[in-house]
C-alpha positions as CSV (number, residue, x, y, z in Angstrom):
1,X,0.0,0.0,0.0
2,X,2.8,2.4,0.8
3,X,4.3,2.1,-2.7
4,X,1.2,3.6,-4.4
5,X,1.4,7.3,-5.4
6,X,-1.1,9.6,-3.7
7,X,-2.6,9.5,-0.3
8,X,-5.8,7.5,-0.9
9,X,-4.2,4.1,-1.8
10,X,-6.7,1.6,-0.6
11,X,-9.7,0.2,-2.6
12,X,-11.7,0.3,0.6
13,X,-11.5,4.1,0.9
14,X,-13.8,6.4,-1.1
15,X,-12.9,10.1,-0.7
16,X,-15.4,12.8,-1.6
17,X,-15.2,14.2,-5.1
18,X,-12.9,17.1,-5.8
19,X,-10.3,16.4,-3.2
20,X,-7.0,18.0,-3.9
21,X,-3.8,16.6,-2.4
22,X,-1.3,19.1,-1.2
23,X,2.3,18.9,0.1
24,X,1.9,17.1,3.5
25,X,4.5,19.5,4.9
26,X,1.9,22.3,4.6
27,X,-0.4,22.3,7.6
28,X,-3.9,23.5,7.6
29,X,-4.1,27.3,7.9
30,X,-3.5,28.5,11.4
31,X,-1.3,25.7,12.5
32,X,2.5,25.4,12.9
33,X,4.7,22.4,13.9
34,X,8.3,21.6,14.6
35,X,10.5,18.8,15.7
36,X,13.9,18.1,17.5
37,X,16.2,15.3,18.5
38,X,16.7,14.7,22.2
39,X,18.3,11.3,22.2
40,X,15.3,8.9,22.6
41,X,15.9,7.6,19.1
42,X,19.4,6.6,17.8
43,X,21.1,8.0,14.8
44,X,20.1,11.6,15.4
45,X,16.5,11.0,14.4
46,X,13.9,13.5,15.6
47,X,11.9,12.3,18.6
48,X,10.2,15.3,20.0
49,X,7.3,17.0,18.1
50,X,5.4,20.2,18.8
51,X,2.1,21.2,17.2
52,X,0.3,24.5,17.9
53,X,-2.8,26.3,16.7
54,X,-2.2,30.1,16.4
55,X,-6.0,30.9,16.5
56,X,-7.1,31.9,19.9
57,X,-10.5,30.2,19.4
58,X,-10.2,26.5,18.5
59,X,-12.7,23.7,18.8
60,X,-11.1,20.3,19.6
61,X,-11.9,16.7,20.5
62,X,-9.6,14.0,21.8
63,X,-10.0,10.3,22.1
64,X,-7.8,8.3,24.4
65,X,-7.0,4.6,25.1
66,X,-9.4,2.7,27.4
67,X,-6.5,0.4,28.6
68,X,-6.6,0.2,32.4
69,X,-2.8,0.6,32.4
70,X,-3.0,3.9,30.6
71,X,0.3,5.8,30.2
72,X,1.1,8.9,32.1
73,X,0.4,11.3,29.2
74,X,-3.1,9.8,28.7
75,X,-3.9,10.3,32.4
76,X,-2.6,13.9,32.2
77,X,-4.9,14.6,29.2
78,X,-7.8,13.1,31.0
79,X,-7.3,15.1,34.2
80,X,-5.8,18.4,33.0
81,X,-6.8,19.2,29.4
82,X,-9.7,21.4,28.4
83,X,-10.6,18.7,25.9
84,X,-12.9,20.9,23.7
85,X,-10.3,23.8,23.5
86,X,-6.9,22.2,23.0
87,X,-4.5,24.6,21.3
88,X,-1.3,22.5,21.2
89,X,0.2,19.1,21.5
90,X,3.7,18.0,22.6
91,X,4.8,14.5,21.7
92,X,7.9,12.3,22.3
93,X,8.6,9.0,20.4
94,X,10.9,6.4,21.9
95,X,9.5,6.2,25.5
96,X,5.9,5.5,26.3
97,X,6.2,6.8,29.8
98,X,3.8,4.0,30.8
99,X,4.0,2.0,34.1
100,X,6.4,4.7,35.4
101,X,4.5,5.6,38.6
102,X,4.2,9.1,40.2
103,X,7.5,10.2,38.6
104,X,6.2,9.4,35.1
105,X,3.1,11.4,35.7
106,X,5.1,14.3,37.0
107,X,7.3,14.0,33.9
108,X,4.3,14.2,31.6
109,X,3.1,17.2,33.4
110,X,6.5,18.8,33.1
111,X,6.4,18.2,29.3
112,X,3.0,19.9,29.1
113,X,4.1,22.8,31.3
114,X,7.3,23.4,29.3
115,X,5.4,23.4,26.0
116,X,2.8,25.8,27.4
117,X,5.6,28.1,28.6
118,X,7.4,28.1,25.3
119,X,4.1,28.7,23.4
120,X,2.7,31.3,25.9
121,X,-0.4,29.2,26.5
122,X,-2.2,27.9,29.6
123,X,-1.1,24.3,30.4
124,X,-4.8,23.2,30.3
125,X,-4.9,23.7,26.5
126,X,-1.8,21.6,25.8
127,X,-2.2,17.9,25.2
128,X,0.7,15.5,25.7
129,X,1.3,12.2,24.0
130,X,4.2,9.7,24.2
131,X,5.0,6.4,22.5
132,X,7.7,3.8,22.7
133,X,9.0,1.3,25.3
134,X,6.8,0.7,28.3
135,X,8.2,0.6,31.9
136,X,11.3,2.7,31.3
137,X,11.8,6.0,33.2
138,X,11.6,9.0,30.9
139,X,14.9,11.1,30.6
140,X,12.8,14.1,31.2
141,X,15.5,16.7,31.1
142,X,16.6,15.7,27.6
143,X,12.9,15.8,26.5
144,X,12.4,19.2,27.9
145,X,15.5,20.4,26.0
146,X,14.0,18.9,22.9
147,X,10.7,20.8,23.5
148,X,12.7,24.1,23.8
149,X,14.4,23.3,20.5
150,X,11.2,22.3,18.7
151,X,9.5,25.5,19.9
152,X,12.2,27.5,18.1
153,X,11.6,25.9,14.7
154,X,7.8,26.0,14.5
155,X,6.6,26.6,10.9
156,X,3.5,26.4,8.8
157,X,5.3,23.8,6.7
158,X,6.3,21.6,9.6
159,X,3.9,18.7,8.8
160,X,6.6,16.4,7.5
161,X,9.0,17.1,10.4
162,X,6.3,16.6,13.0
163,X,5.1,13.3,11.4
164,X,8.7,12.0,11.2
165,X,9.3,12.8,14.9
166,X,6.4,10.7,16.2
167,X,7.4,7.5,14.5
168,X,8.8,4.4,16.3
169,X,8.8,1.0,14.6
170,X,6.9,2.5,11.6
171,X,8.4,1.6,8.2
172,X,7.0,4.8,6.6
173,X,5.3,8.0,7.7
174,X,1.5,8.3,7.6
175,X,0.4,11.9,6.7
176,X,-1.5,14.1,4.3
177,X,-2.7,17.5,3.6
178,X,-5.9,17.8,1.5
179,X,-8.2,20.5,0.3
180,X,-11.9,20.2,-0.6
181,X,-15.0,22.3,-0.5
182,X,-13.1,25.4,0.6
183,X,-11.5,23.7,3.7
184,X,-8.1,22.2,4.3
185,X,-7.3,19.1,6.4
186,X,-3.9,18.0,7.5
187,X,-3.1,14.9,9.5
188,X,-0.2,12.9,10.9
189,X,-0.3,9.4,12.4
190,X,2.0,6.6,13.6
191,X,1.5,3.0,14.5
192,X,2.5,-0.5,13.5
193,X,2.2,-2.7,16.5
194,X,0.1,-3.1,19.7
195,X,-2.9,-2.2,17.5
196,X,-6.4,-3.3,18.7
197,X,-9.5,-1.3,19.7
198,X,-10.3,0.4,21.9
199,X,-8.9,2.6,20.3
200,X,-6.4,1.4,17.7
201,X,-4.6,4.5,16.6
202,X,-1.5,4.7,18.6
203,X,-1.1,8.4,17.8
204,X,-3.0,10.6,15.3
205,X,-3.3,14.3,15.0
206,X,-5.8,16.1,12.6
207,X,-5.9,19.8,11.9
208,X,-8.5,21.8,9.9
209,X,-9.8,25.2,9.2
210,X,-13.3,23.8,8.8
211,X,-16.2,25.0,11.0
212,X,-17.4,22.1,13.1
213,X,-20.5,22.3,15.2
214,X,-19.7,19.3,17.2
215,X,-16.0,18.1,16.9
216,X,-16.5,15.3,19.4
217,X,-19.4,13.8,17.5
218,X,-17.6,14.1,14.2
219,X,-14.4,12.5,15.5
220,X,-16.2,9.7,17.2
221,X,-18.2,8.8,14.1
222,X,-15.1,8.8,11.9
223,X,-13.1,6.9,14.5
224,X,-15.8,4.2,14.8
225,X,-15.6,3.6,11.1
226,X,-11.8,3.5,10.9
227,X,-9.4,3.0,13.9
228,X,-12.0,1.1,15.8
229,X,-12.2,-1.4,13.0
230,X,-8.6,-2.5,12.7
231,X,-6.3,-4.9,14.4
232,X,-2.6,-5.9,13.9
233,X,-1.9,-8.1,16.9
234,X,-5.0,-8.0,19.2
235,X,-3.1,-5.9,21.7
236,X,-4.6,-2.7,23.1
237,X,-2.0,0.1,23.5
238,X,-1.4,2.0,26.7
239,X,-0.9,5.3,24.8
240,X,-3.5,5.7,22.1
241,X,-4.3,9.3,21.4
242,X,-6.4,10.8,18.6
243,X,-6.7,14.6,18.5
244,X,-8.8,16.8,16.2
245,X,-8.4,20.6,16.1
246,X,-10.6,22.9,14.1
247,X,-10.3,26.7,13.8
248,X,-13.4,27.4,11.7
249,X,-11.5,30.1,9.9
250,X,-12.7,29.0,6.5
251,X,-16.3,29.4,7.5
252,X,-17.1,26.2,5.6
253,X,-18.1,22.8,7.0
254,X,-16.1,19.7,6.4
255,X,-17.2,18.0,3.1
256,X,-19.3,14.9,3.8
257,X,-17.1,11.9,4.1
258,X,-13.8,13.7,4.1
259,X,-12.8,13.1,7.8
260,X,-14.0,9.5,7.5
261,X,-11.9,8.9,4.4
262,X,-8.8,10.5,5.9
263,X,-9.0,8.4,9.2
264,X,-9.8,5.2,7.3
265,X,-6.8,5.6,5.0
266,X,-4.5,6.4,8.0
267,X,-5.9,3.4,9.9
268,X,-5.3,1.1,6.9
269,X,-1.8,2.5,6.6
270,X,-1.2,1.4,10.2
271,X,-2.4,-2.1,9.4
272,X,-0.3,-2.3,6.3
273,X,2.7,-1.2,8.4
274,X,1.9,-3.8,11.0
275,X,5.5,-4.6,12.1
276,X,6.5,-6.9,9.2
277,X,3.1,-7.0,7.6
278,X,3.0,-7.6,3.9
279,X,-0.8,-7.8,3.3
280,X,-4.1,-6.4,4.6
281,X,-7.2,-8.4,4.9
282,X,-10.8,-7.4,5.4
283,X,-13.1,-9.9,7.0
284,X,-16.9,-9.4,6.4
285,X,-19.3,-11.4,8.6
286,X,-22.9,-11.5,7.5
287,X,-26.0,-13.3,8.7
288,X,-25.2,-13.0,12.4
289,X,-27.9,-13.3,15.1
290,X,-26.9,-9.9,16.6
291,X,-24.5,-7.0,16.1
292,X,-22.5,-8.2,19.0
293,X,-22.2,-11.7,17.5
294,X,-21.1,-10.4,14.2
295,X,-18.5,-8.3,15.9
296,X,-17.2,-11.2,18.0
297,X,-16.9,-13.5,15.0
298,X,-15.2,-10.9,12.8
299,X,-12.6,-10.1,15.5
300,X,-12.0,-13.8,16.2
301,X,-11.2,-14.4,12.6
302,X,-9.1,-11.2,12.2
303,X,-7.0,-12.0,15.3
304,X,-6.5,-15.7,14.6
305,X,-2.8,-16.5,14.1
306,X,-3.8,-19.3,11.8
307,X,-5.9,-17.0,9.6
308,X,-3.2,-14.3,9.7
309,X,-0.5,-16.8,8.6
310,X,-2.8,-18.0,5.8
311,X,-3.1,-14.5,4.6
312,X,0.7,-14.2,4.7
313,X,1.2,-17.5,2.9
314,X,-1.6,-17.0,0.4
315,X,-3.2,-20.2,1.6
316,X,-6.9,-20.4,1.0
317,X,-7.4,-23.0,3.8
318,X,-11.1,-22.1,4.7
319,X,-11.0,-24.5,7.7
320,X,-9.1,-22.0,9.7
321,X,-11.8,-19.4,9.2
322,X,-14.5,-21.9,10.2
323,X,-12.5,-22.8,13.3
324,X,-12.1,-19.2,14.4
325,X,-15.8,-18.5,13.9
326,X,-16.8,-21.6,15.8
327,X,-14.5,-20.7,18.6
328,X,-16.1,-17.2,18.9
329,X,-19.5,-18.9,19.1
330,X,-18.5,-21.6,21.5
331,X,-21.5,-23.0,23.4
332,X,-24.0,-21.8,20.7
333,X,-26.2,-24.1,18.7
334,X,-24.5,-23.6,15.4
335,X,-25.0,-25.3,12.1
336,X,-21.9,-26.7,10.6
337,X,-19.9,-24.0,8.7
338,X,-19.1,-25.4,5.3
339,X,-16.9,-24.1,2.5
340,X,-20.0,-22.8,0.7
341,X,-20.5,-20.2,3.5
342,X,-16.9,-18.8,3.1
343,X,-15.6,-16.6,0.4
344,X,-11.8,-16.6,0.7
345,X,-10.5,-16.9,-2.8
346,X,-8.6,-13.6,-2.4
347,X,-6.4,-15.2,0.3
348,X,-4.4,-16.9,-2.4
349,X,-4.2,-13.8,-4.7
350,X,-1.1,-11.7,-5.3
351,X,-2.8,-8.4,-4.4
352,X,-1.8,-6.6,-1.2
353,X,-5.4,-6.4,-0.1
354,X,-7.6,-9.4,0.3
355,X,-11.4,-9.7,1.1
356,X,-12.7,-12.6,3.2
357,X,-16.4,-13.3,3.6
358,X,-18.4,-15.5,6.0
359,X,-22.1,-16.1,6.0
360,X,-23.6,-17.5,9.2
361,X,-27.3,-17.7,8.2
362,X,-28.4,-16.9,11.8
363,X,-29.9,-13.5,11.4
364,X,-29.5,-10.2,9.6
365,X,-26.5,-8.5,11.4
366,X,-23.1,-7.8,9.9
367,X,-19.6,-6.6,10.9
368,X,-16.2,-6.1,9.3
369,X,-12.7,-5.8,10.6
370,X,-9.4,-5.0,8.8
371,X,-6.3,-6.9,9.9
372,X,-2.7,-7.6,8.9
373,X,-1.0,-10.8,8.0
374,X,1.5,-12.5,10.4
375,X,4.9,-13.3,9.0
376,X,8.5,-13.8,10.0
377,X,9.3,-10.1,10.4
378,X,6.7,-9.6,13.2
379,X,8.5,-12.1,15.4
380,X,11.9,-10.6,14.7
381,X,10.9,-7.0,15.3
382,X,9.2,-7.8,18.6
383,X,11.8,-10.2,19.8
384,X,14.5,-7.5,19.2
385,X,12.5,-4.5,20.2
386,X,14.2,-3.7,23.5
387,X,17.5,-5.6,23.0
């Protein structure tokens, strides 16, 4: 997927008509970003990012992981942020600052406060996000120095620098700037592993000059149809953060379907980049007795190591799909699932995207999930991640 020109690469994404793709370095009007290297990543790679909205009036919405072991930055955003008026975000990549106790929380607060000071903002309107290794103390002094440096290089064309700074195991950046219907949307995301609802974004930042009557409702609807519908490894992150900021300066609403298309393409980029992934699959379950049943079966298939390795090996062994569905419905009075109920011909195809269908004939409910394959590289990357 990453090798295709243009932002909207997936056949499963339908952007609204008339979308113009701009240089992803150019942020939506009214926003600036910058990045710096503080030592969390090797090789001099940038690892601190700063994003700010210069408009005094901004509407925002933020969605955060529901993991009970939520990282310090997530807890800071929950407790301190004015979630409907966030002006800025400060991010580090390389250290999750999760499971780091009271000191970790204090370090996340210090990041927020330093960014607020450098931007002449109240700390309550600055979000903080972090990603990387869990359980390792944050070298906060180095990070604070990085924030100072990033604040000194903020620019309207900082989208690429910011998106590069937030990456960890990603093989490629996930970003765009689009214009349609008189409004501009820019977005940056990262993610490759520990991807499973709720949510499944790792980190994603969206900026626009559109006028949004209800940013929270708009973000939740787009998220439900994108990041909430993906899985790489069935693991819920401690740090997931999805932030939408809108200035309203254009005076125009978002074109219908634009935010949904942007988030879905970014979500599919995350799946395609799933730590060694080479293919993306979409499992569609129809004929379930309830919405919950359809969801349960779809996720069981998408998270099955046997199905994921079949996707990797282009093996159309439909018995693996039937087994996973039966496991999800264990204890139910289920008719035998035969090959005639399963459409998995695309598993054996050479295309990077494959569709899998299952018909249960138990009702009228449906669900779908996008997932990655499971190959040799996933084991290598995760076996070597902290060594």
